N, C-alpha and C positions, 0 to 999 in steps of 0.2 A: 176437698172434692177428690174424686178418683184420679189417679195418676195416668195420664195418657200421653206424656211427652218425656223424651230423654234428651238432655242437653249435654253435649260435650265441649269442653273448654281446654285451653292450655292455661298454665298458671301465669306466664308472662313475668316471672321473677328470676333473679340470677341464680337461686339455688332451690332445690325442693325443700330444704330445711326452713328457709325464709318463708316459702309459701305456706308450709304447714303451720308455722308459728302464727302467720297472719290469719289463717283460716280458723285457728283456735283462739284468737284474741277477741273477746266480746267488744272491745272498743272499736275494732275494725269494721264491725257491722256488715261483714261478708262471710259467707259460709257455703259449703257444698256437702253433699251427701257423702261423696268419697273423693280421695285423692290417690292417684296412681303415680308412684315414683318411677324413675328411669330404669331401676333395676327390677321392676316388677312387683315391689311391695305395694300392698293396697291398704289404705287407712280409711276405716269407716268413721265418719265424723258426725254425721246427723242421721238419726233413725229415719228410715224411708217414710214412715207415717207422719213425720214432722216436716214443716216448711223450712227449706234452706234458702238463703239469700245469695243466689248465684246468677239469676237472669237479669235482674235490673229492669229498666224500661225496655219492654219487649213485646213482640206480637208474633203469632204463628197461626195461620188459618183462622184469622178473625178473633183469636183469643189474646187478650192482654193479661197482665198480671200472671205470667207463667210460673212464678214461684209457687203459686197455689196448686199447680196441676203437673209439676215436673220433678224429675230426679236430676241432679246435676253431678257431673264427674269432672273434676279438675285433673288434668294430665300434666305432669311436670315437664316443662319446656320453657327456656328463656324467652321465647316468642320473638316477634319482629324487632322489639326494641333493644334486646339484649343478646342477640346472636342466634336467631332462629336456626334450628337444625332438625335433622331427621329424628324421628322417634325410634328409640331402639327396639329390636325385635322382642326382647323380654317384656318391655313395657306394653307393646301392642298385644302380645299374647295375653298379658294380664287384663287389658282393657277388654278384649273380646270375651274372656271368661266372665268377667264382671258384668258385662252388658248381657250376656246370655242368662246369667243368674237373675238379673233385674227383670228381663223380659219374661222369664218363667213365672214371675210373681205378679206382673202388671200387664194388662191388655193394651200394650203400646203398639200402634200400627207402624210398619216400616217407614211410612212417610213422615211420622213424627219423631224419628231418630234424627236429630238435627245438631248443627254447629251453633255456637254462640253467635257467630256472624250471620247465620240465617235469621235468627229471631231479632237481632239488633244490627242490621248491616250498616247503619250510619255511624255506629260507635265502635263496632268490634270486628276483629279479623281472625279470631281464634275458633278452632285450633289450626286453621290455616291450610295453605295449599301443599304442604308436605305431609299432612296427616293422610294415612292410607285408608280412605273410605272404601276403596274397592276391596281391600282385604276384609274389612268388616262385613261388607255386603256378601262376599263369598261365604262368610261364616254365618249368614242368616240375620245380619244386623243391618237394618236400613236398606236403602236402595242404591243401585249403581246402574248407569245407563249404558255403559260400554262405549266403544268408538263409533263415530259416524261413518257412513259409507262415503266413498269418494264424491258422488254427486252432491251430497249434503255439504261437505266440506268446501265445495266449490261456490257455494252461495256467497253473494256479496255481503260484507260486514256492514252492520248497522252501528251508528255512532252518534255522538251529540249533535243535536240540531235537526236530525232527520225526522221525517213525517211519512205517513202512509200506511197502508194496510199491514206490511210486515212489522212495523213498529207497534201497531195496535195489537197484532196477534202476539208478539212477544210479551207485551205487557200483560195481556190476559192470561198467557200461559204461566207467567211467574206469580200472578195473583192466585190462580187456581192451584198452584203447587203449594202455596202457603205464605208467601211474602206479602207484606203490607205495602201497598202502593196506591197513590191517589190516581184517579181517572185522569186521562189526558191523552192527546195524540202525539205530542212531540217527544223525541228521545231527549229527555232532560237529565240533569245531574242526578236526580233521585233514581231514575231508571238505570243510569250507568252504575251507581253505587250498588243497586240490587243485583245487577248482572254480575258485578265483580264478586259479590257475596255468593251468588250461584256458582261462579267459576271456582272459588276457593273450595267448594264442596264437590261439585259434580263435573267440572270441566277444567281441570288443573293445568291445562297446557298454557293458560294465560289468566291473568288476574287484573287486567286493566279496565274492564268494564265495556270493552268493545265486543259486540255480539257478532262474532264471525259465524260462519256456517256450522262449524263444529259445536259451538256454544248453543246456537239456535236449535240444531237437531237434538242435542242432549237435553235441552230444556223440554221439548216436546216428548222425549222418550221418558224423562223422570215423571211427567204428568201422566202419561199413559200407564207407567208402572204403578203410580200412586192410585189411580183410579181403576186399575185392574183391566184396562183395555188392551194391554200388551203383556207378554210373558217374558221372563228372563231367558228362556232356553231357545 
């Protein structure tokens, strides 16, 4: 089917060489369309018209089987298990150029430029809270909400066990952004896991799943941008 989603990953392996070898190994049964090394080198591994096995069990905006409709970019970084670190400028410049190239060929809306952790929050954390999503958005790739005003930051935090209209509103906002969530009124572990995934992408000041005022405002802002109700300027 037509490509409408772009998924960014980190490799989560100790070296780029090891990641490249695994992505080229038929026995591994994992693949991506591209790999971007820390020095900016880009490896094209799977033609864009072919399915790559990068998303796994996943869902975004009600669509499962995202390998059927997405392009996957693996970005070399050891990840949380092997010494998670900042992404070098040369690497991010290459990622931006690659994403722009992909977006020039496929009608991928900004709200569908997502992290692996967005489409599989219960399983994945990549590319993580160190990935500079704001810089990509400034280059026209994806969405970025900006910082919340002081009055929004002063709102009370929502956390496990809480109920009420604010929790319901947060759940509905995340659902409309694209996350998969079951219906319910309580702030349960599934909601906390999804909040943490949202934070790794769009509210990187914390990643603990506690929905403070900053996180709640940014969620509303991302939804407004995605639906075209607010402008970035």
